[in-house]
C-alpha positions as CSV (number, residue, x, y, z in Angstrom):
1,X,122.0,207.7,34.6
2,X,121.0,205.1,31.9
3,X,120.5,207.8,29.1
4,X,123.8,209.5,29.7
5,X,125.6,206.1,29.3
6,X,124.0,205.6,26.3
7,X,124.9,208.7,24.7
8,X,128.4,208.3,25.9
9,X,128.3,204.8,24.4
10,X,127.0,206.0,20.8
11,X,129.5,208.9,20.9
12,X,132.5,206.6,21.1
13,X,130.8,204.4,18.6
14,X,130.6,207.4,16.2
15,X,134.1,208.4,16.6
16,X,135.4,204.9,16.2
17,X,133.5,204.7,13.1
18,X,135.0,208.0,11.8
19,X,138.6,206.9,12.6
20,X,138.1,203.9,10.6
21,X,136.8,205.7,7.6
22,X,139.6,207.9,7.9
23,X,142.3,204.8,8.0
24,X,140.4,203.1,5.3
25,X,140.4,206.2,3.1
26,X,144.3,207.0,3.9
27,X,145.1,203.3,3.2
28,X,142.9,203.6,-0.1
29,X,144.8,207.1,-0.9
30,X,148.4,205.4,-0.4
31,X,147.7,202.1,-2.3
32,X,146.2,204.3,-5.1
33,X,149.2,206.6,-5.4
34,X,151.7,203.6,-5.3
35,X,149.9,201.8,-7.9
36,X,149.8,204.7,-10.1
37,X,153.3,205.4,-9.7
38,X,154.5,202.1,-10.7
39,X,152.1,202.3,-13.7
40,X,153.8,205.2,-14.9
41,X,157.0,204.2,-13.8
42,X,158.1,207.4,-11.7
43,X,161.5,207.9,-10.5
44,X,162.2,206.2,-6.8
45,X,159.1,204.3,-7.1
46,X,156.9,207.1,-6.6
47,X,158.0,207.7,-2.9
48,X,157.1,211.1,-2.9
49,X,153.6,210.6,-4.8
50,X,152.5,208.3,-1.7
51,X,154.4,210.8,0.8
52,X,152.3,213.3,-0.8
53,X,149.2,211.4,-0.5
54,X,149.6,210.5,3.0
55,X,150.2,213.9,4.0
56,X,147.5,215.6,2.4
57,X,145.2,213.2,3.8
58,X,143.3,214.6,7.0
59,X,139.9,213.8,8.8
60,X,138.0,216.5,7.1
61,X,138.0,217.8,3.5
62,X,138.8,221.3,5.2
63,X,141.9,220.0,6.6
64,X,142.8,218.0,3.4
65,X,142.6,221.3,1.2
66,X,144.4,223.3,3.9
67,X,147.2,221.0,4.4
68,X,147.7,220.8,0.4
69,X,147.8,224.5,0.2
70,X,150.6,224.3,2.6
71,X,152.3,221.5,0.6
72,X,152.0,223.3,-2.8
73,X,153.5,226.4,-1.2
74,X,156.0,225.1,0.7
75,X,157.5,223.0,-2.4
76,X,157.1,225.8,-4.8
77,X,158.7,228.2,-2.0
78,X,161.6,225.8,-1.6
79,X,162.0,225.6,-5.4
80,X,162.6,229.0,-5.8
81,X,164.9,229.4,-2.6
82,X,166.7,226.4,-3.7
83,X,167.3,227.7,-7.2
84,X,168.3,231.3,-5.9
85,X,170.9,229.6,-3.4
86,X,172.3,227.4,-6.5
87,X,172.4,230.5,-8.8
88,X,173.7,233.2,-6.6
89,X,176.4,231.3,-4.0
90,X,179.2,229.9,-5.5
91,X,179.9,226.1,-5.3
92,X,182.4,224.6,-7.3
93,X,184.5,222.6,-4.5
94,X,183.2,220.3,-2.0
95,X,183.4,222.6,0.8
96,X,181.6,225.3,-0.9
97,X,178.8,222.5,-1.7
98,X,178.6,221.6,1.8
99,X,178.1,225.3,3.1
100,X,175.3,225.7,0.4
101,X,173.5,222.7,1.7
102,X,174.0,223.9,5.3
103,X,172.8,227.4,4.2
104,X,169.5,225.3,2.7
105,X,168.9,222.8,5.6
106,X,169.2,225.7,8.1
107,X,166.8,228.2,6.4
108,X,164.4,225.0,5.8
109,X,164.6,224.4,9.4
110,X,164.0,227.7,10.2
111,X,160.8,228.3,8.1
112,X,159.4,225.1,9.6
113,X,159.3,226.7,13.1
114,X,157.2,229.5,11.4
115,X,154.4,227.5,10.8
116,X,151.0,229.1,12.1
117,X,148.6,226.5,11.7
118,X,148.8,223.2,13.0
119,X,147.3,219.7,11.6
120,X,145.8,216.9,13.7
């Protein structure tokens, strides 16, 4: 009985330490990205650098690598798709621009539902 409580207490302590290390790592990553963005004077104050740093940070290195791969593939796929839509669909009037925007957003929302992996 006593041994079981000691083991359970040790597990909780280890879990809390892992979460604390993760929080510290994520905070340091975001602050470094923010500092770098300001030093290099990126547009929008480096908002995308900080968001990317936070999104890619995971509890494990494997999770971070998987998230980074998905993020890069999604970014390039979105850029290719948006470029194709911009080149192939005429959009000279505000109404046509709204249609292109709706088409792009709808497909982006649909592709988000096709995601097969989950990150915790």
